[in-house]
N, C-alpha and C positions, 0 to 999 in steps of 0.2 A: 258705414262710419257715422257717428252721431252728428246731428246738427245739419245734415244736408237737406236741401229743399228739392224734391223731385217732382214738384207740381202738385203734391197732395195738399199743401197748405198755401193759401193765398195770403201773402203778407200785404195787408192794406197799409198805405203810407200814413196811417194815423193810429194812435193808440185807442181812439174811441171806436173800436170795431163794432160794438153792439149797435150803435146808432146808424151804422152803415149797412146793416143787414137788409138785403132786398128780397131774399127768399122767405115767403110767409110761413113756411113750415119750420124754420129755424128759430131757436131761442138762445139767449146768452145768459151767462152766469158770471158774476164778479165776486171775488173774495178779497177782503181788505182788513188788515189789522190797523185801526186808525189811531193807535197810541193814546190811551186815556190820559187826560190832563193831569190826573193824580200821579201818574208815573213819569211824565215828561219833565226832565230837569232843565231849568233855565240857566243854571249856573253849576257847572260840573265841579267847581271847587266847593260849592255849598249844596250838598245833596238834599237839604231840607227845602230848598227853593224850587218849587214846582209850578208848572204852568197853571194848575188849578187855583193858585193864589192870585192870578192876574186875569180877571174876566175878559178884558179887552183882547188879550192874546189868544186864550182858548176859544173865545167866541169867533174871532176872525178866522182862525185855522179851521174850525169845524164848518163854518159857512163855506169856506173854499172847498172842503171835502164834499159837502153836499152839492155844491155847484158842479164839481166834476162828475159825481155819481149821477146827477140828474141830466147832465149833458150826455153822458154815455148811455143812459136809459136801459141798462141791463134788465132782462126779464126777471132775474133773480139776483138779489144783493145779500151777501153774507158778511157781516161785520163782526170783528173781535175787538176787545178792549173798548167797548161802547160804554160811556160814562153814565150808567143807569142811575147812579146816586145823585145826579144833578137834575132836578126837575125842569129847570129852564132849558137845558140842552135837550133833554128828552122831548119836551114839548115842541122844540124847533124841528127836530127830526120827524116827529109824528105829523106835524102840520105840513111840512114840505113834501114828505113822502106820500102822505095822504092826498094832498092836492095834485100830486103827479100821477095818482092812480095806483098806488101800491097798498097792499095789505101788509102790515108789519107786526112782528112778534118779538118780544124782548125777554131775556132771561138773565137775571143777576147771578153772579157767583155766590156760593153759600158763605155764611159767616160775615155778611155785609162788607165784602171786599171793596165794593164801590163800582167796579166795572163788570161787564158781562157781554152778552151776545145779542145780535139783532139779525133777524132774517126778514127781508121784504120781497114780496113777489108782485108782479104786475097783474092787476085784475083782468086786463084784456088778454092775458096769456094763460092764467091759471085759476082754477077753482080749488080752494083749500078744502080738503077732506078732513084732515085731522092735524093737530099740533100737540106734540108731546115734549115734556121737559125731562132731561136726564141729569140727576144730581149725583155726582160720583162720591161725595162725602169723603174725600181723601185728603192727603196732607196739603194739597194745593188748592182745595176748594174749587175744583174745576167742574164745569158743566157742559152739556151739549144739548142741541135742539134737534128735534125730528119734525119735519113738515111733510105730510103726505098730500100731494096735489094731483090734480088732473089737468092735463094740457088741453086748453079749449081749442077745438077745431077752428082754424082761421080762414078756411075757404071751402068751397063746396065739395072738392074732391075728397077731402078728409071726412067731411060730414057724411057723404054717401057711403063710405066704407064702414061706418058705425064702429070705429075702433076707439076703445078707451085707452088713452095714453096717460098712464099714471106714473108718477115718479116719487121716490123718497129722497128728500133733501136733508142733509145733515150739516150742521154747523158746530164747530168746536174750536177750542184753544187749549192745547195740551200744556202740561207742566213744563217749565223751563228746566233743562238739564244742568242744574247748578254743579252737580258732580255725577260721576258714573254710577253711584249707588241709586240714583233716581231713575235709571233706565227701566227697571222693572215696573215702577209705579206708572211710568208713561205707557208702557206696553199694556198694563192693566186697564188704563183709561180707554185705549182704542179697542181692547177686547170687550170691555163693558158695552161700548157703543154697538159693536157688531152683534153681541149677544142680545141686546135690546131690539135691534132691527129684526133679527131672526125670530125672536119671541113675538114681536109686533105683527109680523107677516103671518105667523102661525095662528095667533089669536084671532086675527081678522080673516083667517081662511083665504089668504091671498096667494095667487101664483107669484113666483119671484118677479119683483119689479126692478126696473133700472134704479140705481142709487147714485146720487152725487154726494160725495163727502168733501166738504169745503172747510178750509180754515188754516190757522197757524198751528202746525204740528210740532213746532220747536225741534225738528229733527230733519236730517238731510237724506239724500238718496242712498247714502252708505249706511244708514242706521237700521236698527231693529224694526222700527215701525214700518218703514218703507218695505222691508222684506216680508213682514207679516201681512201687510195689505196685498202685496203682489201674490203671495201664496193663496190668497182668497179670491184671486182673479181680478182685482182692481187694477186699473191702469192710470198712471199720472197723465192727465190731459195735456199739459204743456209738453211733457217729454214725448208723448205719442205724436202730437201735432208736428213737432220739429225733429222727429226721428232720432231722438236720443235713446240709447239703450241703457239697461241697468249697469252694464260694464262701464259706461261713460262716467259714472259717478266717481271713478278713481282717476280720471284724466284731469288733473288740476295743474294750473300753471304755478310757478314759483310766486311767493308772496310779493316780490318786487314788481311783478307784472300787474298785480291787483291795484297798485297805487298810481297807475298811469293810464291815460286814455290812449296811449300809443302802443296798442297791442298788435303785433304783426298778424295780418290776415291769415297767413299760412298756418298759424297755430291756434286760431280761434276755435277750431273744432275740438280742441282738447280742453276747452274751458267750459266749466259748468255755469249755468245761470245762478244768480243769487237773488234774494228777495228781502233781505233784512240786514241792517247793521245794528247789532245788539249793544247793550249797555257796556260791554267790554271793548267795543270798537271793532269787533270781528264781523266780517260779512259772510253770509251763508244763505243757502236756499232752503226755506222752511215752509213756504206758503204753497198750498196745493189745492187743486180741484180734481178729486179722484172720481173715475167713472167705473161702475160695475154694471155691465149689461146682463140680462137674464141668462144668456148662453155662456156666461163666464163663471157661474157657480161651480166650484170644483171640490176641493178638499172639505171634509167636515171641519167646522170651526174649531172644535176641540182638538182635532189633529194638528191644525196649524198652530194652535196655542201651545200644545206640547212641544212642537218643533221650535217655536219661538223661545221657550224656556231653555231648550237644549242649546240654541244659538247664543242665548245670553250667557249660559255657563261657559261655552267655548270662548266667547269674547273675553270673559274675565280670566280664563286660563291663559289665553294668548297675551292678554294685557300684562300678566305676571311673567311674561317672557318664557312660558313653557312651550316646548315642542310637543309633538304627539306622544312620544315615549315618556318624556319627563312629566307631562300632564297626567298620564295614567299612573305613574309612580307616585305623584303627589296625591291623587285620589285614594290610592291604596294606603297611604300614610305608613303606619308602623305594622300594618297587617303582614303576616308571614305567608299567606296563601298565594294563589295565582290570580286572585281577583280582588275586587273592591267590595267590602261589606257595607251594609247600610249605616253602621256606626261610623266607619271611616268616611263614607260619603258625606254624612252630616258634619263631621269634623272639618272636612275640606271646604264645604260651603260656608262654615263659620269663618274660616281663615280668609276666604275670598270676600268676606263682608256681604254675603248674600243672605244670611240669616242673622238673627240676634238683634234686630232693630225694628222700629215700627213699620218701615216700608220694605222690609226684607221679604223673602219667600214665606208664604203661609204654609202651615202644616200640610194642607191638601196639595199645594203646589210642589212641595218637596216629595211627597208621595207620588205625584204624577210624574215627576222627573225620574224617580227611581223605577217605577213600574215600566216606564218607557225604555229605560236603559237595560233593565234586567229582563231580557227577552224571553228566556226560558223559565223565569219565575223560581229559580233555585236559591234565591237570596244572595247571590254573588254576581257582580258584573265583571266578566272576564275581558280580556283585551279586545277580542273581536266584537263583543257587544259594545264596549266603549267606543271603538272606532266607528262602528256602524250607526249607533244611536246618539252619540254625543259629538264626536270630532267631525264626522262627515255627514251628519244627519240633515242639516238645515240649509237648503239652497235658497229658500225664499221664493221659489218659482212654482207657479201652478202649471197644470197641463196647458199646452198651447192650443188655442182654438182660433178659428177665423174671426178676426176683429173687425171685419168689414161689414157687409150686409148688402141687401138689394133695395131697390126703390120701394117706398112704402105703398105705392099705388097698385090697385088691383089685387090686394091680398088682405086676408083677415088674420094673419099670423100675429104672434106676439111682437111687440115693438120694443126696440132698443134705440140707442143713439150713437151716431158717429161724430167725431170731432172735426169740425170744419176749419177752425182757426183758434189760435191762442196767443195772447200778447200780454206782456208785462209793461207797466208804466211806473217809473220812467224806463224808457227803452234801453238805457245803458246797462241795466242790470242783466239783460239778456246776454251780454258779453262778459259778465262777471265783474262789472265796475259799479261803484256807488258814487253818483254825482253829488258833489259837495253843496250844490245850490238847491237840492231837493229838500223841502221842509214840510210837506204835508204830513209825513209820518216817518217812523223808522222802518217801515215796511213798504214794499212795492205793492201795487194793485195788480191782480191777475184777472183777466177776462177771457172766457172761453166761449166759443159759439158751437152749438150742437145741432145736429139734424136728425130727424127720425129715420130709422132704417128697419127693414123687416128682419126678424130673428127666426130663421127656419126652425120649425118645430122639432126636427130631428136633432138639433143641437142643444135643445133645452135640457137643463138639469132635471133629474127625476128625484 
């Protein structure tokens, strides 16, 4: 059952877990959407009144954010909604992070949106090998950062093993789902990131490396992006640390419980964590640190992408209140045969609002969906093909592998990482509650502690 503590995770009685690390082989990672002042409203009745107009307020809040970050001293810091458009604020972060021993990298969103991303890594933990910028050039002007680093051996046992511990760190902030028609664009964004990582490792002739994917994904555990990442072998660090399963995403308390701090202990296990109170006043869990170890590479990326498209189509069919039989009849349209023709298929996609607009399915994506569904290639999707390749095709799960590992010492095997601890601040969000006195951001801060483990060669992907 989700949320139990069986001794695997040590809950330290402080949210500053990074600063309490005593094992020299461990490192920590923090992700935090710090709410850019250009978006923070000071008066909800006047949407034009933003924090960016009052220097005293945005300066004070950002100094508090820096105070907390530097108190926590995470080895890796990934920030979203960093106000790159304000030179004074940028210089403050540069100076304080630099003085504290961090290398930092910033990336603005395209089309001068004003905000962007920041990654900072501690120089005493990491040597930076490469930094790449990903520009999606999409409807949301979103971007992502890739940082390829080597973990610096911190004591003699690691040095004597001559093991290069390299990691790829990704930081991003995906498009906000203003309506369901943007689900596809958000899926494309994460697909582009994974395509780029795959290409980067191939171009550099690298063996599969551990990957940390951090950021505000603007989607929950029940969404398409979560399933897509899981199908690629990624694990959500916080959920893994606290033994939440994918099935726990559907165990949610009634809204009335969300508005009180008096949640009965007996039903806390049915409540998902949250990390964000959005501009609509809804609380949701959208901030993640995903881990992909080298022994977790499973399905081909293009296979997962095709399944994700099928899952999106099924979502829209179910959203239109179709059952399995009625969904097949809908796809057939006015066709008189026993199956769905390509013409009928495209007509149905049009009615579902999946094509016909700038962020709908592209021609090649429609073709990919069709080829996947038409298993025998005869130009018609019959009921069995529909059931197998659309209605029941997408589980979002990759093949299960040992997620543990063995001690790093005495081996020259490939290295991955295990999750030692994971904590949100403010801690109330771990119970699905949003504290009214929290003012640092409209997002909670997530910090995860990782430890090196040996990945047995027999489990590595080929």
